Every structure is written in C-alpha cells, then in structure tokens.
C-alpha positions as a Markdown table, in Angstrom:
| # | Residue | x | y | z |
|---|---|---|---|---|
| 1 | Met | 103.9 | 89.8 | 111.2 |
| 2 | Arg | 105.5 | 93.1 | 110.6 |
| 3 | Leu | 105.7 | 92.3 | 106.8 |
| 4 | Leu | 102.0 | 91.4 | 106.8 |
| 5 | Val | 101.0 | 94.7 | 108.3 |
| 6 | Gly | 103.4 | 96.5 | 106.0 |
| 7 | Tyr | 101.9 | 94.8 | 103.0 |
| 8 | Ala | 98.4 | 95.7 | 104.0 |
| 9 | Arg | 99.4 | 99.2 | 104.7 |
| 10 | Ser | 101.1 | 99.8 | 101.3 |
| 11 | Thr | 98.2 | 98.1 | 99.5 |
| 12 | Phe | 95.6 | 100.3 | 101.2 |
| 13 | Trp | 97.6 | 103.4 | 100.2 |
| 14 | Thr | 97.8 | 102.2 | 96.6 |
| 15 | Ile | 94.1 | 101.4 | 96.4 |
| 16 | Gly | 93.2 | 104.6 | 98.1 |
| 17 | Ile | 95.3 | 106.8 | 95.7 |
| 18 | Leu | 93.9 | 104.9 | 92.7 |
| 19 | Gln | 90.3 | 105.4 | 93.9 |
| 20 | Ile | 90.8 | 109.1 | 94.5 |
| 21 | Leu | 92.3 | 109.7 | 91.1 |
| 22 | Ile | 89.6 | 107.6 | 89.3 |
| 23 | Gly | 86.9 | 109.4 | 91.3 |
| 24 | Leu | 88.3 | 112.8 | 90.4 |
| 25 | Tyr | 88.4 | 111.7 | 86.7 |
| 26 | Leu | 84.8 | 110.5 | 86.8 |
| 27 | Ala | 83.7 | 113.7 | 88.4 |
| 28 | Ala | 85.5 | 115.8 | 85.8 |
| 29 | Val | 84.0 | 113.7 | 82.9 |
| 30 | Thr | 80.6 | 114.1 | 84.4 |
| 31 | Ala | 81.0 | 117.8 | 84.8 |
| 32 | Leu | 82.1 | 118.2 | 81.2 |
| 33 | His | 79.6 | 115.8 | 79.7 |
| 34 | Pro | 76.4 | 115.7 | 81.8 |
| 35 | Pro | 74.9 | 112.2 | 81.5 |
| 36 | Ala | 71.3 | 111.6 | 80.4 |
| 37 | Pro | 68.8 | 109.6 | 82.4 |
| 38 | Pro | 68.6 | 106.9 | 83.7 |
| 39 | Leu | 72.4 | 106.9 | 84.3 |
| 40 | Ala | 72.5 | 110.5 | 85.5 |
| 41 | Gly | 72.2 | 109.7 | 89.2 |
| 42 | Phe | 74.7 | 106.9 | 89.1 |
| 43 | Arg | 77.3 | 109.0 | 87.1 |
| 44 | Ile | 76.9 | 112.0 | 89.3 |
| 45 | Thr | 77.4 | 110.2 | 92.6 |
| 46 | Gly | 79.9 | 107.7 | 91.3 |
| 47 | Gly | 82.9 | 110.1 | 91.3 |
| 48 | Pro | 82.4 | 111.6 | 94.8 |
| 49 | Leu | 81.7 | 108.1 | 96.2 |
| 50 | Thr | 84.8 | 106.7 | 94.7 |
| 51 | Val | 86.9 | 109.5 | 96.1 |
| 52 | Ala | 85.3 | 108.9 | 99.6 |
| 53 | Phe | 86.2 | 105.2 | 99.4 |
| 54 | Gly | 89.8 | 106.2 | 98.5 |
| 55 | Val | 90.0 | 108.6 | 101.4 |
| 56 | Leu | 88.8 | 105.9 | 103.8 |
| 57 | Ser | 91.4 | 103.5 | 102.4 |
| 58 | Cys | 94.2 | 106.0 | 102.9 |
| 59 | Leu | 93.0 | 106.7 | 106.5 |
| 60 | Gly | 92.9 | 102.9 | 107.1 |
| 61 | Ala | 96.5 | 102.7 | 105.9 |
| 62 | Lys | 97.5 | 105.5 | 108.3 |
| 63 | Ala | 95.6 | 103.8 | 111.1 |
| 64 | Leu | 97.7 | 100.7 | 110.7 |
| 65 | Arg | 100.8 | 102.6 | 111.9 |
| 66 | His | 99.3 | 105.4 | 114.1 |
| 67 | Gln | 96.7 | 103.6 | 116.2 |
| 68 | Lys | 94.7 | 106.6 | 117.3 |
| 69 | Arg | 91.0 | 107.0 | 117.8 |
| 70 | Phe | 88.8 | 105.0 | 115.4 |
| 71 | Ala | 91.8 | 103.0 | 114.1 |
| 72 | Lys | 90.0 | 99.6 | 114.2 |
| 73 | Pro | 86.8 | 100.8 | 112.4 |
| 74 | Leu | 88.9 | 102.6 | 109.7 |
| 75 | Val | 91.0 | 99.5 | 109.1 |
| 76 | Ala | 87.9 | 97.2 | 109.1 |
| 77 | Ile | 86.1 | 99.4 | 106.5 |
| 78 | Ser | 89.3 | 99.6 | 104.4 |
| 79 | Ser | 89.7 | 95.9 | 104.6 |
| 80 | Ile | 86.1 | 95.2 | 103.5 |
| 81 | Leu | 86.4 | 97.6 | 100.6 |
| 82 | Ser | 89.6 | 95.9 | 99.5 |
| 83 | Leu | 88.4 | 92.3 | 99.7 |
| 84 | Pro | 86.7 | 92.3 | 96.2 |
| 85 | Leu | 90.0 | 93.5 | 94.5 |
| 86 | Phe | 91.4 | 90.0 | 93.9 |
| 87 | Pro | 94.2 | 89.0 | 94.5 |
| 88 | Phe | 96.3 | 91.7 | 96.2 |
| 89 | Gly | 93.4 | 93.6 | 97.7 |
| 90 | Thr | 91.8 | 90.4 | 98.9 |
| 91 | Ala | 95.0 | 89.5 | 100.7 |
| 92 | Ala | 95.4 | 92.9 | 102.2 |
| 93 | Gly | 91.8 | 92.9 | 103.3 |
| 94 | Ala | 92.2 | 89.6 | 105.0 |
| 95 | Val | 95.3 | 90.9 | 106.9 |
| 96 | Gly | 93.4 | 94.0 | 107.9 |
| 97 | Leu | 90.5 | 92.1 | 109.3 |
| 98 | Tyr | 92.9 | 89.8 | 111.2 |
| 99 | Trp | 94.6 | 92.9 | 112.5 |
| 100 | Cys | 91.3 | 94.1 | 114.0 |
| 101 | Cys | 90.9 | 90.8 | 115.8 |
| 102 | Ser | 94.5 | 90.1 | 116.9 |
| 103 | Gln | 96.2 | 92.1 | 119.6 |
| 104 | Gly | 99.5 | 90.5 | 118.7 |
| 105 | Leu | 99.3 | 91.7 | 115.1 |
| 106 | Arg | 98.3 | 95.2 | 116.3 |
| 107 | Asp | 101.4 | 95.2 | 118.5 |
| 108 | Ala | 103.6 | 94.5 | 115.4 |
| 109 | Glu | 105.1 | 97.7 | 114.1 |
| 110 | Pro | 105.0 | 97.8 | 110.3 |
| 111 | Pro | 108.3 | 98.5 | 108.5 |
| 112 | Val | 108.8 | 102.0 | 107.2 |
| 113 | Glu | 108.0 | 102.1 | 103.5 |
| 114 | His | 109.6 | 104.4 | 101.0 |
| 115 | Phe | 106.5 | 106.6 | 101.0 |
| 116 | Ala | 106.7 | 106.9 | 104.8 |
| 117 | His | 110.3 | 108.2 | 104.8 |
| 118 | Gln | 111.1 | 110.4 | 107.8 |
| 119 | Ser | 113.3 | 113.3 | 106.7 |
| 120 | Lys | 116.4 | 114.1 | 108.9 |
| 121 | Pro | 118.0 | 117.5 | 109.2 |
| 122 | Gly | 120.6 | 118.0 | 106.5 |
| 123 | Asp | 119.8 | 114.9 | 104.4 |
| 124 | Gly | 118.3 | 117.1 | 101.6 |
| 125 | Thr | 115.0 | 115.1 | 101.5 |
| 126 | His | 111.4 | 116.2 | 102.3 |
| 127 | Ala | 108.6 | 114.1 | 103.6 |
| 128 | Trp | 106.1 | 115.5 | 101.0 |
| 129 | Val | 108.3 | 114.3 | 98.2 |
| 130 | Gln | 107.8 | 110.7 | 99.3 |
| 131 | Lys | 104.1 | 111.2 | 99.4 |
| 132 | Val | 103.9 | 113.0 | 96.0 |
| 133 | Val | 106.0 | 110.5 | 94.0 |
| 134 | Pro | 103.6 | 107.5 | 94.3 |
| 135 | Val | 100.6 | 109.7 | 93.5 |
| 136 | Val | 102.4 | 111.1 | 90.4 |
| 137 | Ser | 103.5 | 107.6 | 89.4 |
| 138 | Ile | 100.0 | 106.2 | 89.5 |
| 139 | Ala | 98.6 | 109.3 | 87.6 |
| 140 | Ile | 101.2 | 108.7 | 84.9 |
| 141 | Trp | 100.1 | 105.0 | 84.7 |
| 142 | Leu | 96.5 | 106.0 | 84.3 |
| 143 | Val | 97.2 | 108.6 | 81.7 |
| 144 | Ser | 99.4 | 106.2 | 79.8 |
| 145 | Leu | 96.7 | 103.5 | 79.8 |
| 146 | Ser | 94.1 | 106.0 | 78.6 |
| 147 | Leu | 96.4 | 107.2 | 75.8 |
| 148 | Ala | 97.2 | 103.6 | 74.8 |
| 149 | Ser | 93.5 | 102.7 | 74.8 |
| 150 | Trp | 92.6 | 105.7 | 72.7 |
| 151 | Trp | 95.3 | 105.0 | 70.2 |
| 152 | Gly | 94.4 | 101.4 | 70.0 |
| 153 | Lys | 90.7 | 102.2 | 69.5 |
| 154 | Ser | 91.5 | 104.6 | 66.7 |
| 155 | His | 93.6 | 102.0 | 65.0 |
| 156 | Gly | 91.0 | 99.2 | 65.3 |
| 157 | Leu | 92.7 | 97.3 | 68.1 |
| 158 | Pro | 90.6 | 95.4 | 70.8 |
| 159 | Lys | 89.1 | 97.5 | 73.5 |
| 160 | Arg | 91.1 | 95.7 | 76.2 |
| 161 | Gly | 94.3 | 96.0 | 74.3 |
| 162 | Ala | 95.9 | 98.4 | 76.8 |
| 163 | Ile | 94.9 | 96.4 | 79.9 |
| 164 | Asp | 96.0 | 93.1 | 78.2 |
| 165 | Gly | 99.3 | 94.7 | 77.3 |
| 166 | Leu | 99.8 | 96.0 | 80.8 |
| 167 | Leu | 99.2 | 92.5 | 82.3 |
| 168 | Leu | 101.6 | 91.0 | 79.8 |
| 169 | Ile | 104.3 | 93.5 | 80.7 |
| 170 | Leu | 103.8 | 92.8 | 84.5 |
| 171 | Leu | 103.9 | 89.0 | 83.8 |
| 172 | Cys | 107.1 | 89.4 | 81.7 |
| 173 | Glu | 108.6 | 91.7 | 84.4 |
| 174 | Gly | 107.8 | 89.1 | 87.1 |
| 175 | Ile | 109.5 | 86.3 | 85.1 |
| 176 | Ser | 112.6 | 88.4 | 84.4 |
| 177 | Val | 112.9 | 89.5 | 88.1 |
| 178 | Phe | 112.6 | 85.8 | 89.2 |
| 179 | Cys | 115.3 | 84.8 | 86.8 |
| 180 | His | 117.5 | 87.8 | 87.9 |
| 181 | Glu | 117.1 | 86.9 | 91.6 |
| 182 | Leu | 117.6 | 83.2 | 90.9 |
| 183 | Gly | 121.0 | 84.2 | 89.3 |
| 184 | His | 122.0 | 85.7 | 92.6 |
| 185 | Ala | 120.9 | 82.6 | 94.5 |
| 186 | Ile | 122.8 | 80.3 | 92.1 |
| 187 | Ala | 126.0 | 82.5 | 92.4 |
| 188 | Gly | 125.7 | 82.3 | 96.2 |
| 189 | Trp | 125.3 | 78.5 | 96.2 |
| 190 | Ala | 128.3 | 78.3 | 94.0 |
| 191 | Val | 130.5 | 79.8 | 96.7 |
| 192 | Asp | 128.9 | 77.9 | 99.6 |
| 193 | Met | 126.6 | 80.6 | 100.8 |
| 194 | Lys | 123.3 | 79.7 | 102.4 |
| 195 | Leu | 120.1 | 81.2 | 101.0 |
| 196 | Ala | 117.8 | 82.4 | 103.7 |
| 197 | His | 115.6 | 85.0 | 101.9 |
| 198 | Phe | 114.2 | 85.1 | 98.4 |
| 199 | Thr | 111.9 | 88.0 | 97.2 |
| 200 | Val | 110.2 | 88.6 | 93.9 |
| 201 | Gly | 107.9 | 91.6 | 94.0 |
| 202 | Pro | 105.3 | 91.2 | 96.8 |
| 203 | Phe | 106.2 | 87.4 | 97.2 |
| 204 | Val | 108.6 | 86.6 | 99.9 |
| 205 | Ala | 110.2 | 83.2 | 100.9 |
| 206 | Arg | 112.1 | 83.2 | 104.2 |
| 207 | Lys | 113.9 | 80.3 | 105.9 |
| 208 | Lys | 113.2 | 80.2 | 109.7 |
| 209 | Ala | 114.2 | 77.3 | 112.0 |
| 210 | Gly | 115.3 | 75.2 | 109.0 |
| 211 | Lys | 111.9 | 75.5 | 107.3 |
| 212 | Trp | 110.9 | 77.7 | 104.3 |
| 213 | Lys | 107.9 | 79.9 | 104.9 |
| 214 | Phe | 106.1 | 81.7 | 102.0 |
C-alpha cells in the first residue's frame, strides 16, 4: 500500500512539473506571437490554465504525504486530471481516488522519494537540490525533444519523428533493464538464493506468503 501511494505521489509530481513547464512555454509563445481569431482566446488562456492544472497536481502530490486541510479535495482533483493520461497517469489517478475513499490507504505512509530527501546536518546536501534536479531534468527533455523535432522537420523527417524516437528509446531501455535484472536473478538462482523481489522501472513483482503479486 505504501508503494501505491508513493507511485501516485511521484506521478502527480511529474505530471505537475510537466504541465507547469508546458504552460509557461505556451504563455511565452503566445506573448511573442499573438494568435489571430478564432484561436486567440484558446491560446491566451491555454498557458495559464495548464500552469494552474500543474500547480494543483503538485499540491495533490504534497497532500498525499502531508494530510493537512483540503488534502482529500486536492488529491481527488489531481486524480481526475491524471486519469486521461494513459497508462501511468490513469493508474496514479485510480490510486488517488481510492486513497480518498479508503482510510487504510490514507494511513499508509508513502516511502520517501529521492525528490523528498530530508537533509541532515553535515551531510552536505540541501533539500532544494532534490526539488530542482527533476525540474531541470524534465526541462532538458522538453528542450531536447523540441530541438530534435526542429532538426527533423528541417531535414524532411516525419513530424512525429522525435516522439517516436523517444518511445523507441524507452522501449529499448525497458528491455535492456529487464535483461540486466534477469541476469541478477539467474545468478542468484545459480547459487541457491531465493528471489523475492523483481523490479523493472515502475513495475514491481514481490513474493508474499508464497505467492507472486504484481
């Protein structure tokens, strides 16, 4: 249950940061190149509205750990906004809605993620670094996709070339990680070790009470 809440929390954070960055980009493009009717109203409100959705998603992620005032409404709104983002957003949205209805799930403390690191005196780390790193990483991904799309368009490649390439990279990475982790499992079996946990990205298989649960 802790892993479910942690997954929803990290997904809400990711979706929120993406929406804020995309909203700011849309707002900047609209300011530099004012649209003509009839799309003017949609383009002008699209950026701020996307930023607002992103802020709500981040607040929902924060509410999953710090259950203060308006926690349930924030999580419910974030969950509903995430449901259309199949498949990861849909799964996180379903967990968030279940969290709003289940006291047992609300009592489960989500694990501390890398972006939620708590600095300790003398360890040389700062909490703001863990918050900035994922934002910068996502910004670099967006800029890289934009540059790849622009380069492909100027060289006559398909419009979806950058997105298709990214999906292909993620697929190949998933296959390579699976083979890598399978190597660990086979090595363990070879020396009579028992496999109780197998993780590939967001997918987890855990053995409990003699049964595998995905």
